[in-house]
C-alpha positions, 0 to 999 in steps of 0.5 A, a space after each residue: 208822217 205816214 210810211 207804208 211798208 209793203 212786203 212781197 211773196 213769201 215774206 209772210 213766212 218770216 221767222 220760219 222760212 230759211 232762218 239762216 238767211 232771214 232770221 228767226 223773228 216774225 215780221 209782225 213782232 218786228 212791226 210792233 217794235 217799229 211802231 213802238 220806236 216811232 210812236 208819235 213820230 211816224 204812223 206805219 201802215 203794213 201790207 203783205 201780198 204773195 200776188 204781184 197785182 196786189 202789190 201794184 194795186 197798193 202802190 197805186 192806192 198810196 202813191 199819190 200823197 196818201 203816204 209820205 214814203 213807201 218801204 218796199 221789199 218786193 221779194 222775188 218780184 224784185 228780180 222778175 217784175 217789170 210791172 212793179 217797176 212801172 208802177 213805182 215809176 208811175 207814182 210820185 211817192 218816194 219808194 225805198 227798196 229793201 232786202 233783209 239779206 245781202 242779195 249780192 252775196 246770194 245766187 247770181 239771179 238775185 243780183 239784178 233788180 228790175 225795181 232799183 232804177 225806179 226807187 229812190 235808193 236801196 238798202 240790203 243786208 241788214 236783216 230786219 233792220 233794213 226796214 228801219 233804215 228805210 224809214 230813216 231814209 224817208 224821214 231824211 227825204 221829207 226833211 229836205 222838202 
């Protein structure tokens, strides 16, 4: 099985950006843990972009059977991007929306997601473990096929 993790803007700063909200661990470190955990079971590809078009291009490139599922943390684009929502709707690969923090406990504007209606499901508030839960959700979706 192959899963693509896509991180949006500012998530390249995990570990140094607002550690009270996002923790003090960098994503590359966590990605190594995920790869170790799923070694032989799930091949994990990773992409991060601070640019909306880069995220859309990656969804298009991988959304037609190249991977079994996509775990997407669109960052702030979650709350602003109709274009990313449209890209998710256009592809046939299941997309799980994830957030490190519980967006519903934060500022009002973070409580609305343009991409949620286009995703299979949403996982939020479990720290970096939200990504593992997203992978587990994709595994369950694939079992049912």
